C-alpha positions in Angstrom: 10.5 -6.4 -5.0 7.2 -6.0 -6.8 5.8 -2.5 -7.7 2.2 -1.8 -8.6 1.1 1.7 -9.7 -2.5 2.2 -8.6 -3.0 5.8 -9.6 -0.7 8.4 -11.4 -1.5 11.0 -8.7 -2.0 10.9 -5.0 -5.5 10.3 -3.8 -6.4 9.7 -0.2 -9.8 8.1 -0.9 -8.3 5.6 -3.3 -5.4 5.0 -0.8 -7.8 3.8 1.9 -9.8 1.7 -0.6 -6.6 0.0 -1.7 -5.7 -0.7 1.9 -9.2 -2.2 2.5 -8.9 -4.3 -0.6 -5.6 -5.8 0.6 -7.0 -6.4 4.1 -10.0 -8.2 2.6 -8.2 -10.3 -0.1 -4.8 -11.2 1.3 -5.0 -13.9 4.0 -2.8 -13.6 7.1 -2.1 -10.0 6.4 -1.0 -8.1 9.6 -1.6 -4.3 9.6 1.3 -2.4 11.1 1.9 1.4 11.2 0.2 4.1 9.2 2.9 6.8 8.6 2.2 10.4 7.6 4.9 12.6 6.2 5.1 16.4 6.7 3.9 16.9 3.1 0.8 14.9 3.8 2.0 11.6 2.1 0.6 8.5 3.7 2.3 5.0 4.0 0.5 2.0 5.4 2.8 -0.9 6.3 1.7 -4.5 6.3 3.4 -7.9 6.9 2.4 -11.3 5.5 4.4 -14.3 6.6 7.5 -12.3 7.2 7.3 -10.3 4.0 6.7 -6.5 3.9 4.0 -4.8 1.9 3.6 -1.0 1.8 0.9 1.2 0.3 2.2 4.7 -0.5 0.1 7.8 -1.3 3.1 10.0 -2.2 2.7 13.7 -2.6 6.5 13.9 -3.4 6.4 11.4 -6.2 2.9 12.2 -7.3 1.5 8.7 -7.3 -0.4 6.1 -5.3 1.5 2.8 -5.5 2.1 -0.5 -3.7 5.6 -2.1 -3.0 5.6 -5.7 -2.0 8.2 -8.4 -1.3 5.7 -10.9 -2.6 3.6 -11.0 -5.8 0.1 -9.8 -5.1 -1.7 -10.5 -8.4 -2.7 -14.0 -7.1 -5.0 -12.4 -4.5 -7.0 -10.3 -7.0 
């Protein structure tokens, strides 16, 4: 599993920019569910060729980060 910290605090504007960047730069990316937790945290789920990629805007952890089953640096 690959982990990428985008911001050391939750930020909804940057969350949606990160999601847009993934959608623009990662070919064959399939957008799945956008989940919202009771604390306002957001999680966008994607799939690429059977691998899962999630973008988390976590109020609980206090960070904006990406978890991926594939390495994403090649796309940026």
